[in-house]
C-alpha positions as CSV (number, residue, x, y, z in Angstrom):
1,M,-8.6,20.1,-20.0
2,F,-5.0,21.2,-19.7
3,D,-6.1,24.9,-20.0
4,N,-3.1,26.4,-18.2
5,L,-0.5,24.3,-19.9
6,S,-2.1,24.8,-23.3
7,E,-2.1,28.5,-22.9
8,K,1.5,28.7,-21.9
9,L,2.7,26.4,-24.7
10,Q,0.8,28.4,-27.3
11,R,2.3,31.6,-25.9
12,A,5.8,30.2,-26.2
13,F,5.2,29.3,-29.9
14,K,3.6,32.7,-30.5
15,N,6.8,34.3,-29.3
16,L,8.9,32.1,-31.6
17,R,6.8,32.9,-34.6
18,G,7.3,36.6,-33.9
19,Q,11.0,36.3,-34.6
20,G,12.0,37.2,-38.2
21,T,14.6,34.4,-38.2
22,L,15.4,31.8,-35.6
23,S,18.8,31.6,-33.9
24,E,20.1,29.3,-31.3
25,Q,19.3,32.0,-28.7
26,N,15.7,32.2,-29.9
27,I,15.3,28.5,-29.6
28,Q,16.9,28.4,-26.1
29,D,14.5,31.1,-24.9
30,G,11.6,29.1,-26.3
31,L,12.7,25.9,-24.7
32,G,13.0,27.8,-21.4
33,E,9.4,28.8,-21.7
34,I,8.4,25.3,-22.5
35,R,10.3,23.9,-19.6
36,S,8.7,26.4,-17.2
37,A,5.2,25.6,-18.6
38,L,5.7,21.8,-18.1
39,L,7.1,22.1,-14.5
40,E,4.2,24.5,-13.5
41,A,1.9,21.9,-14.9
42,D,3.2,19.4,-12.4
43,V,4.9,17.2,-15.0
44,N,7.5,14.9,-13.5
45,F,10.9,16.7,-13.6
46,R,12.7,13.8,-15.1
47,V,10.2,13.7,-17.9
48,V,10.6,17.5,-18.4
49,K,14.4,17.2,-18.5
50,Q,14.4,14.4,-21.1
51,L,11.7,16.1,-23.2
52,V,13.6,19.4,-23.4
53,E,16.9,17.7,-24.2
54,N,15.3,15.8,-27.1
55,I,13.7,18.9,-28.4
56,R,16.9,20.9,-28.1
57,E,18.9,18.3,-29.9
58,K,16.5,18.3,-32.9
59,A,15.6,22.0,-32.9
60,L,19.2,23.2,-33.1
61,G,19.8,21.2,-36.3
62,Q,20.8,23.1,-39.4
63,E,17.7,21.9,-41.3
64,V,15.5,23.8,-38.7
65,L,17.5,27.0,-38.5
66,T,17.6,27.4,-42.3
67,A,14.0,26.3,-43.0
68,L,11.6,28.6,-44.6
69,S,9.3,28.4,-41.5
70,P,11.6,27.4,-38.6
71,A,9.0,28.2,-35.9
72,E,6.7,25.7,-37.5
73,Q,9.5,23.1,-37.7
74,V,10.1,23.5,-33.9
75,L,6.3,23.2,-33.3
76,K,6.4,19.9,-35.2
77,I,9.3,18.6,-33.2
78,V,7.6,19.5,-29.9
79,K,4.4,17.8,-31.1
80,D,6.3,14.6,-32.1
81,E,8.2,14.5,-28.8
82,L,5.0,15.0,-26.7
83,V,3.3,12.2,-28.7
84,A,6.3,10.0,-28.0
85,I,6.0,10.6,-24.3
86,L,2.2,9.9,-24.2
87,G,2.5,6.8,-26.5
88,T,2.7,7.0,-30.3
89,S,-0.7,5.5,-30.8
90,H,-3.9,4.4,-29.0
91,E,-3.5,0.9,-27.4
92,K,-6.7,-1.1,-27.7
93,V,-8.1,-3.1,-24.8
94,R,-7.1,-6.7,-25.0
95,R,-9.4,-9.8,-25.3
96,G,-9.0,-13.0,-23.5
97,S,-8.4,-16.2,-25.5
98,V,-11.4,-17.9,-23.9
99,P,-14.6,-16.0,-23.0
100,P,-15.5,-14.4,-20.8
101,T,-12.7,-11.8,-20.8
102,V,-12.0,-10.5,-17.4
103,Y,-11.0,-6.8,-16.7
104,L,-9.7,-6.0,-13.2
105,M,-10.3,-2.4,-12.2
106,V,-7.9,-1.4,-9.4
107,G,-6.9,1.9,-7.7
108,L,-7.1,3.9,-4.5
109,Q,-10.3,4.8,-2.8
110,G,-12.0,7.9,-4.2
111,S,-10.2,7.7,-7.6
112,G,-13.5,7.1,-9.4
113,K,-13.1,3.3,-9.9
114,T,-16.8,2.4,-9.6
115,T,-18.0,5.2,-11.9
116,S,-15.3,4.3,-14.4
117,T,-16.3,0.6,-14.3
118,G,-19.8,1.7,-15.3
119,K,-18.5,4.1,-18.0
120,L,-16.3,1.3,-19.5
121,A,-19.2,-1.1,-19.5
122,L,-21.3,1.4,-21.4
123,W,-18.5,2.0,-23.9
124,L,-18.0,-1.7,-24.4
125,S,-21.7,-2.3,-25.0
126,K,-21.6,0.3,-27.8
127,Q,-18.7,-1.7,-29.4
128,G,-21.1,-4.7,-29.5
129,R,-19.7,-6.4,-26.4
130,K,-21.9,-7.8,-23.6
131,P,-20.4,-6.9,-20.2
132,L,-21.3,-8.1,-16.7
133,L,-20.3,-6.0,-13.7
134,V,-19.4,-7.2,-10.3
135,S,-18.2,-5.5,-7.2
136,V,-15.9,-7.6,-5.0
137,D,-15.4,-4.8,-2.4
138,V,-16.6,-6.6,0.8
139,H,-15.0,-4.1,3.1
140,R,-16.7,-0.8,2.4
141,P,-20.4,-0.5,3.3
142,A,-22.7,-0.1,0.4
143,A,-19.9,-0.4,-2.2
144,R,-21.7,-3.2,-4.0
145,E,-24.9,-1.3,-3.9
146,Q,-23.2,1.7,-5.4
147,L,-22.1,-0.4,-8.4
148,A,-25.7,-1.7,-8.8
149,V,-26.9,1.9,-9.0
150,V,-24.3,2.8,-11.6
151,A,-25.2,-0.4,-13.6
152,G,-28.9,0.6,-13.4
153,Q,-28.2,4.0,-14.9
154,I,-26.5,2.5,-18.0
155,A,-28.9,-0.5,-18.3
156,Q,-26.1,-3.1,-17.8
157,P,-26.4,-6.3,-15.7
158,V,-24.6,-6.6,-12.4
159,Y,-23.8,-9.7,-10.5
160,R,-24.9,-9.4,-6.8
161,G,-23.7,-12.8,-5.6
162,T,-25.4,-15.7,-3.7
163,E,-25.8,-16.1,0.0
164,G,-22.6,-18.2,0.4
165,E,-20.4,-15.9,-1.6
166,T,-18.8,-13.5,1.0
167,T,-15.2,-13.2,-0.2
168,P,-13.8,-11.2,-3.2
169,L,-12.6,-14.4,-4.8
170,Q,-16.0,-16.2,-4.4
171,L,-17.9,-13.2,-5.9
172,A,-15.5,-12.9,-8.9
173,R,-15.8,-16.7,-9.6
174,G,-19.5,-16.5,-9.3
175,A,-19.6,-13.6,-11.8
176,R,-17.5,-15.4,-14.3
177,R,-19.7,-18.5,-14.0
178,E,-22.8,-16.3,-14.4
179,A,-21.3,-14.6,-17.5
180,K,-20.7,-18.1,-19.1
181,Q,-24.2,-19.2,-18.5
182,T,-25.8,-16.0,-19.8
183,G,-23.6,-15.4,-22.8
184,R,-21.8,-12.4,-21.4
185,D,-18.3,-12.0,-23.0
186,I,-16.8,-9.5,-20.5
187,V,-16.6,-9.5,-16.7
188,L,-15.7,-6.1,-15.2
189,V,-14.4,-6.6,-11.7
190,D,-14.7,-3.5,-9.5
191,T,-12.1,-4.2,-6.7
192,A,-11.8,-2.7,-3.2
193,G,-9.7,0.4,-2.7
194,R,-7.8,2.0,0.2
195,L,-6.9,5.5,1.1
196,H,-3.3,4.3,0.7
197,L,-1.6,1.1,-0.6
198,D,-1.2,-1.6,2.0
199,A,-0.1,-5.3,2.1
200,A,-3.7,-6.7,2.7
201,L,-5.0,-4.9,-0.4
202,M,-2.2,-6.1,-2.5
203,D,-2.6,-9.7,-1.3
204,E,-6.3,-9.6,-2.1
205,L,-5.6,-8.2,-5.6
206,G,-2.8,-10.6,-6.2
207,E,-5.1,-13.5,-5.4
208,L,-7.7,-12.2,-7.9
209,K,-5.1,-11.8,-10.6
210,T,-3.8,-15.3,-10.1
211,T,-7.2,-17.0,-10.2
212,L,-9.0,-14.9,-12.8
213,E,-6.0,-14.3,-15.2
214,P,-7.5,-11.0,-16.4
215,A,-6.7,-9.8,-19.9
216,E,-6.5,-6.2,-18.5
217,I,-5.5,-4.8,-15.1
218,L,-6.7,-1.2,-15.4
219,F,-5.4,1.3,-12.8
220,V,-7.9,4.1,-12.2
221,A,-6.3,7.3,-11.2
222,D,-7.6,10.8,-10.4
223,A,-5.8,13.1,-12.9
224,M,-6.2,16.1,-10.5
225,T,-3.9,14.6,-8.0
226,G,-1.0,15.1,-10.4
227,Q,2.2,13.4,-9.3
228,D,0.5,11.5,-6.5
229,A,-1.4,9.6,-9.3
230,V,1.9,8.8,-11.0
231,K,3.4,7.5,-7.7
232,S,0.3,5.3,-7.0
233,A,0.4,4.0,-10.6
234,T,4.0,3.0,-10.2
235,E,3.4,1.2,-7.0
236,F,0.4,-0.8,-8.4
237,H,2.3,-1.6,-11.5
238,D,5.3,-2.9,-9.6
239,R,3.1,-5.2,-7.5
240,L,0.5,-6.3,-10.1
241,G,1.8,-5.6,-13.6
242,V,-0.8,-3.0,-14.6
243,T,-1.6,-3.2,-18.3
244,G,-3.3,0.2,-18.7
245,V,-4.4,3.4,-17.0
246,V,-7.8,5.1,-16.8
247,L,-7.4,8.8,-15.9
248,T,-10.6,10.3,-14.3
249,K,-11.6,14.0,-13.9
250,M,-9.6,15.0,-16.9
251,D,-12.2,17.8,-17.6
252,G,-11.1,19.4,-14.3
253,D,-7.4,19.0,-14.8
254,A,-6.0,22.3,-16.0
255,R,-2.4,21.3,-15.4
256,G,-2.0,17.9,-17.1
257,G,1.0,16.7,-15.0
258,A,-0.4,13.2,-14.5
259,A,-1.2,12.5,-18.2
260,L,2.2,13.8,-19.4
261,S,4.1,11.8,-16.8
262,I,2.4,8.5,-16.2
263,R,3.3,6.7,-19.4
264,Q,7.0,7.7,-19.3
265,V,7.4,6.9,-15.6
266,T,5.5,3.6,-15.4
267,G,5.6,2.4,-19.0
268,C,1.8,1.8,-18.8
269,P,-0.3,3.3,-21.6
270,I,-3.3,5.5,-20.8
271,K,-6.2,3.8,-22.4
272,F,-9.2,5.8,-21.4
273,V,-10.0,9.2,-19.8
274,G,-13.1,10.4,-17.9
275,V,-14.1,13.8,-19.0
276,G,-17.3,14.5,-17.0
277,E,-19.9,13.1,-14.7
278,K,-22.2,11.6,-17.3
279,P,-21.9,7.9,-18.2
280,T,-21.1,8.9,-21.7
281,A,-18.3,11.3,-20.6
282,F,-15.6,8.6,-21.3
283,E,-13.2,8.8,-24.2
284,V,-10.5,6.5,-25.7
285,F,-7.1,8.2,-25.2
286,H,-5.5,9.1,-28.4
287,P,-2.0,10.6,-27.7
288,D,-1.8,12.5,-31.0
289,R,-5.2,14.1,-30.5
290,I,-4.5,15.2,-27.0
291,V,-1.2,16.8,-28.1
292,S,-3.0,18.6,-30.9
293,R,-5.4,20.1,-28.3
294,L,-2.5,21.1,-26.1
295,L,-0.8,23.0,-28.9
296,G,-4.0,24.8,-30.1
297,M,-4.5,22.7,-33.2
298,G,-7.9,21.3,-32.1
299,D,-9.1,17.7,-32.3
300,M,-11.5,17.6,-35.3
301,L,-11.3,13.8,-35.6
302,S,-12.7,13.3,-32.1
303,L,-15.4,16.0,-32.7
304,I,-16.5,14.2,-35.9
305,E,-16.6,10.9,-34.1
306,K,-18.7,12.5,-31.3
307,V,-21.1,14.0,-33.9
308,E,-21.5,10.6,-35.7
309,A,-22.0,8.7,-32.4
310,D,-24.4,11.1,-30.6
311,V,-26.3,13.0,-33.3
312,D,-29.5,11.4,-34.7
313,E,-28.8,11.8,-38.4
314,K,-32.4,11.2,-39.5
315,Q,-33.7,13.9,-37.1
316,A,-30.9,16.3,-38.2
317,R,-31.7,15.8,-41.8
318,E,-35.4,16.4,-41.2
319,I,-34.5,19.7,-39.4
320,Q,-32.2,20.6,-42.2
321,Q,-35.0,20.1,-44.8
322,R,-37.4,22.2,-42.7
323,M,-34.7,25.0,-42.6
324,L,-34.3,24.9,-46.4
325,A,-38.1,25.0,-46.8
326,N,-38.3,28.1,-44.5
327,Q,-40.3,26.0,-41.9
328,F,-37.7,26.2,-39.1
329,S,-39.6,26.5,-35.8
330,L,-38.8,26.8,-32.1
331,E,-39.7,23.1,-31.8
332,D,-36.9,22.3,-34.3
333,F,-34.6,24.6,-32.3
334,R,-35.4,22.6,-29.2
335,K,-34.6,19.4,-31.0
336,Q,-31.2,20.8,-32.1
337,L,-30.4,21.8,-28.5
338,G,-31.1,18.2,-27.5
339,Q,-28.7,17.0,-30.2
340,V,-26.0,19.3,-28.9
341,K,-26.6,18.3,-25.2
342,K,-26.0,14.6,-26.1
343,M,-22.5,15.6,-27.2
344,G,-21.5,16.8,-23.7
345,S,-20.7,20.3,-22.4
346,L,-20.2,23.2,-24.8
347,Q,-16.7,23.7,-23.2
348,S,-15.7,20.1,-24.3
349,I,-16.9,20.9,-27.8
350,V,-15.0,24.2,-27.9
351,D,-11.8,22.4,-26.6
352,M,-11.8,20.3,-29.7
353,L,-11.8,23.2,-32.1
354,P,-8.6,24.8,-33.3
355,S,-7.6,28.1,-31.5
356,A,-7.0,29.8,-34.9
357,G,-8.9,30.6,-38.0
358,P,-12.8,30.9,-37.8
359,F,-12.8,29.4,-34.3
360,K,-10.3,31.7,-32.7
361,D,-12.9,33.9,-31.0
362,L,-14.7,30.9,-29.5
363,Q,-11.7,30.0,-27.4
364,Q,-12.0,33.3,-25.6
365,A,-15.7,33.2,-25.3
366,E,-17.4,33.3,-21.9
367,I,-19.3,30.0,-21.8
368,D,-22.3,29.8,-19.5
369,P,-22.6,26.0,-18.6
370,K,-26.3,26.6,-17.8
371,G,-27.0,28.3,-21.0
372,L,-28.4,25.3,-22.9
373,S,-30.6,24.2,-20.0
374,R,-31.9,27.8,-19.6
375,T,-32.7,28.0,-23.3
376,E,-34.4,24.6,-23.2
377,A,-36.5,25.7,-20.1
378,I,-37.7,28.7,-22.0
379,I,-38.9,26.8,-25.0
380,N,-40.4,24.1,-22.8
381,S,-42.5,26.8,-21.1
382,M,-44.2,27.6,-24.4
383,T,-47.3,26.0,-25.8
384,A,-47.1,23.8,-28.9
385,Q,-48.8,26.6,-30.8
386,E,-46.1,29.1,-29.7
387,R,-43.3,26.8,-30.6
388,A,-44.7,26.3,-34.0
389,N,-45.3,30.0,-34.6
390,A,-43.0,32.4,-32.7
391,D,-44.7,35.5,-34.3
392,I,-47.6,35.2,-31.9
393,L,-45.4,35.7,-28.8
394,N,-46.6,39.1,-27.6
395,G,-45.7,40.8,-24.4
396,S,-48.1,39.0,-22.1
397,R,-47.1,35.6,-23.5
398,R,-43.4,36.4,-23.0
399,R,-44.0,37.4,-19.4
400,R,-45.8,34.1,-18.8
401,I,-43.0,32.1,-20.4
402,A,-40.4,33.9,-18.3
403,N,-42.3,33.1,-15.1
404,G,-42.7,29.5,-16.1
405,S,-39.1,29.0,-16.9
406,G,-37.6,30.9,-14.0
407,T,-36.0,33.4,-16.4
408,T,-36.4,37.1,-17.2
409,V,-38.3,38.6,-20.1
410,Q,-35.0,40.0,-21.4
411,Q,-33.6,36.4,-21.6
412,V,-36.8,35.3,-23.5
413,N,-36.4,38.2,-25.9
414,Q,-32.7,37.3,-26.4
415,L,-33.5,33.7,-27.2
416,L,-36.2,34.8,-29.7
417,K,-33.7,37.2,-31.3
418,Q,-31.1,34.4,-31.7
419,Y,-33.8,32.1,-33.1
420,R,-34.9,34.7,-35.7
421,Q,-31.3,35.4,-36.7
422,A,-30.7,31.7,-37.2
423,R,-34.0,31.3,-39.1
424,D,-33.2,34.3,-41.4
425,M,-29.8,32.9,-42.1
426,M,-31.2,29.5,-43.1
427,R,-33.9,31.2,-45.2
428,G,-31.1,32.6,-47.3
429,L,-29.8,29.1,-47.9
430,A,-33.1,27.8,-49.3
431,P,-33.1,27.1,-53.1
432,T,-35.0,29.4,-55.4
433,G,-38.6,28.8,-55.9
434,V,-39.3,27.5,-52.4
435,G,-42.8,28.4,-51.2
436,S,-44.3,31.6,-52.6
437,R,-41.3,33.9,-52.4
438,T,-40.8,36.6,-55.0
439,R,-37.9,36.9,-57.5
440,K,-36.7,39.8,-55.4
441,K,-36.4,37.6,-52.4
442,N,-34.8,34.9,-54.4
443,R,-32.1,37.3,-55.6
444,K,-31.6,38.3,-51.9
445,G,-31.3,34.6,-51.0
446,K,-28.6,34.1,-53.6
447,R,-26.5,36.9,-52.1
448,R,-27.0,35.3,-48.7
449,R,-25.9,31.9,-50.0
450,G,-22.8,33.5,-51.3
451,R,-22.0,34.9,-47.9
452,S,-22.8,31.6,-46.3
453,R,-20.4,29.7,-48.6
454,E,-17.7,32.1,-47.6
455,M,-18.3,31.3,-43.9
456,G,-18.0,27.6,-44.6
457,P,-20.0,24.7,-43.2
458,S,-21.3,24.6,-39.6
459,P,-18.9,22.8,-37.2
460,M,-21.9,21.0,-35.8
461,G,-22.6,18.9,-38.9
462,P,-26.1,18.1,-40.1
463,G,-28.7,20.5,-38.8
464,G,-26.4,23.5,-38.9
465,M,-26.4,24.4,-35.2
466,D,-24.5,27.7,-34.9
467,L,-22.2,27.2,-31.9
468,G,-21.4,31.0,-31.7
469,R,-25.1,31.7,-31.0
470,L,-25.3,29.1,-28.3
471,L,-22.4,30.8,-26.6
472,G,-24.3,34.1,-26.7
473,R,-21.9,35.8,-29.0
């Protein structure tokens, strides 16, 4: 997410930090780099102009030029100004005064509206809400069936309509009636889209708005279309009064122009972002956290929330206890991989880590997106006995496992090496007196524990998954 822009902004600040003292000329040069980075990222030129002017005005103040760490002062100013553009805080989705609350999902065809409707429904259900989905797109063949498939994937109910309900308004009314009767407190209305905005579509959406009185009109935009997404959002907002934006395909948007322009140009807050294909790849938009990622500061709060939401704490603690008791097996390793996969792609996890300190090398690591699946396939090809005791894996067994998992013997050997390194490291963390170890081993364990404390805790929380090993470092 925003890889190109993030790299260029961080380079600009690296150059500023390289100066012994900051002068007006240093700051002007740095602002020139920031301006170029933003324009290359397809940020609206008016937004860039205003942002740079605001930064210049504050950065050229005497309190910055004479500060002990002027480059850090400028970084803080840039961060504050970027947060101000994106919105100073996350804006929560509204609730209607009388249930069920109606959310109208609008946008152009192909923007990811139906998928986002499903993702939002899943997110709402995790907040304790009870959503009902309905598609009112009567123009595109199989549009309503597509929503039904999405709803089935996330185990949420969808209203299909009765025989006499053939218009968007009739379907929406029927869904609201069904929600009241079944105790559903949210109705998500997936509306029709067009390849471009036209009068017929706006009339249809305007009628739905007037009748349903939605608490939210959420405009769904493809972040990868850049300024086209900003233009479409402006047009929809002028006609309908959009209350919030959902940006899709943010994981593939290396530039960031739409995200950094849409709030300033339209006045509509970004409320959610889609960061992948999975139903769970859907995040609340926190402006301050996004800016921290952009500037290489990481987003540890989001990472912690992801761990708390996706990691099975009971299973993680059981694995941790087995590690400390020197009983860590390949079966435990497989369970850990499952925990990590729940959190999304490795790249999304790395993106949340700071690009400095102990995580600096991870940012430059070559990440194989198929690495986790390959590792899981290798372990799945083992027998239960082999997963419980890796020491019995001789040459013939390794060849059989490689053939069964579609990998090579070298890849099987590499996995076993990583597993043994992780097991040995955890063995050193075990308290003295565990099992039948000798005093000599206990002294060795103490030395290892000392080294482990210097390394700090694992970024993956309970269970101690070593992200560096997963990346093949």
